[in-house]
C-alpha positions in Angstrom: -40.0 -48.1 62.6 -36.6 -47.4 61.0 -33.2 -47.5 62.6 -32.2 -44.4 64.5 -28.9 -42.8 63.5 -27.1 -40.5 65.9 -24.0 -38.5 64.8 -22.2 -37.9 68.1 -19.1 -36.1 66.8 -18.2 -32.6 65.7 -17.2 -34.1 62.3 -19.7 -35.2 59.7 -19.1 -38.7 58.3 -17.5 -38.8 54.9 -16.2 -41.4 52.4 -16.7 -45.0 53.5 -18.2 -44.0 56.8 -21.0 -42.1 55.0 -21.5 -44.9 52.6 -21.9 -47.4 55.4 -24.4 -45.2 57.2 -26.4 -44.8 54.0 -26.3 -48.5 53.4 -27.5 -49.4 56.9 -30.3 -46.8 56.7 -31.4 -48.0 53.3 -31.5 -51.7 54.2 -32.3 -51.7 57.9 -35.5 -53.8 57.4 -33.7 -56.4 55.3 -30.9 -56.6 57.9 -33.4 -56.8 60.8 -32.1 -53.6 62.3 -35.2 -51.4 62.2 -35.5 -51.4 66.0 -31.8 -50.5 66.4 -29.7 -47.4 67.0 -26.6 -46.6 65.0 -24.1 -44.3 66.6 -21.3 -42.5 64.8 -18.4 -41.2 66.8 -19.6 -42.7 70.1 -18.6 -44.0 72.6 -15.4 -42.2 73.6 -13.0 -43.8 76.0 -9.8 -42.8 77.8 -7.0 -45.2 78.3 -4.6 -45.4 81.3 -2.5 -42.6 79.9 -5.6 -40.4 79.5 -5.5 -40.6 75.7 -8.9 -40.3 74.1 -10.0 -43.2 72.0 -13.0 -42.6 69.7 -14.9 -45.4 68.0 -16.4 -44.8 64.6 -19.5 -47.0 64.9 -21.6 -48.6 67.5 -24.7 -50.5 66.5 -27.3 -51.6 69.1 -30.2 -53.8 68.1 -32.4 -56.5 69.7 -31.6 -58.8 66.9 -27.8 -58.5 66.6 -27.0 -57.1 70.1 -24.0 -54.7 70.4 -21.6 -54.4 67.5 
């Protein structure tokens, strides 16, 4: 099984973001992440002033936990 990648944003990743996604997808077995899920543009939070804060990456895996 390979790592699942979910792009959860209206913008496609580019530059270093795209390079990191490609690297993780290419080396998921070597990194022990084949059971994980890689999210891009998720989760989205609101602070006390109702400003939206978007994260670039969220990695969830049994081996490494939540990063």
